N, C-alpha and C positions, 0 to 999 in steps of 0.2 A: 864396634859401630860397623857395620858394613861400606863397601864402594859407594854405592848410590845413597848412602845416611851421608857421608863423606861430602861427595861430589854435593848434593846439596846444600848441606853447611858452608862450602867454599863459594856455592852459587850465591848465598846467600850475605857471605862476607863480602863478596867481590861487588854488587847490586847496590851495598851500604854504603862500600868504601868509595867507588869509584864512578855509580852513576851510569853503570852500564845494564844493558837490554840482559835478563836474565839467557835468551835464546843465544845467544853468541858466545855461552859460558858454558863451552863442553869438552872434556876431557882434551882433543883434539887441538883446542883452540892453542895458538902462541901467544904470550903473556905480552911480547914489545908487535908482533907481523900484525897480528889478527884484535888484540884488543886495544893495543897503543900505551900499554904502562912504560910507565918511566922508573926510571932508580929510585926518587922520593915514593912512587907509588909503594916500589918493590919491600922499602923499607916500614911503610905502613904495613905490608901483608904481613909479615915478618913478625912485628909488634902483637897483629889481631890473630895471627897461628899460636905465636907463643900463648897470649890468653885462652883463644881455644884447648892448645894443648898441655899447655904446663909445662912444656920443654922447651926450651931451647935447642935450635937447630943449627948443625956446627955450619962452619963458612962454606968447606967444599961442598955440600948436600944443599944447601942456598944458592949457589952457584952454577951447580946442572940443573936447576931448574929454567927450563923452558915453557913447556905447557901447564894445561889447567891439570893435568892430569897431574904432571907431575908433584904438581903442590897437593894433590889427594894424597899419591903416597908418599911423599914427605908427614903430612900429617897424622895418617892411618901408621909411619912406622913408628912416630913421635908417641902417637899415644898408645900403642902396644910396646913400647917399652916403658913407659908409663905403667904399666898394669905388670909388666914383671916383678914378682917378688926382686927385691933387694939381697946383696949377699948375706 
């Protein structure tokens, strides 16, 4: 999945979950300050990311998320980890 494809999927997810205007969902958008998401929204988004990637994000990675771009990076990292062959 490319970064643009991941952004499109995240945008779709955020429009569905939070009824946001898709034009506002850009990589630089800050989740709290620009999109007005709260901690409950974050939990919902983490659950949907888990469905999308099939991977659970570790707590430190989740705490570092501030922007839509951070969410895209996390999703791409999880998808990449999932596609790596196991030991």
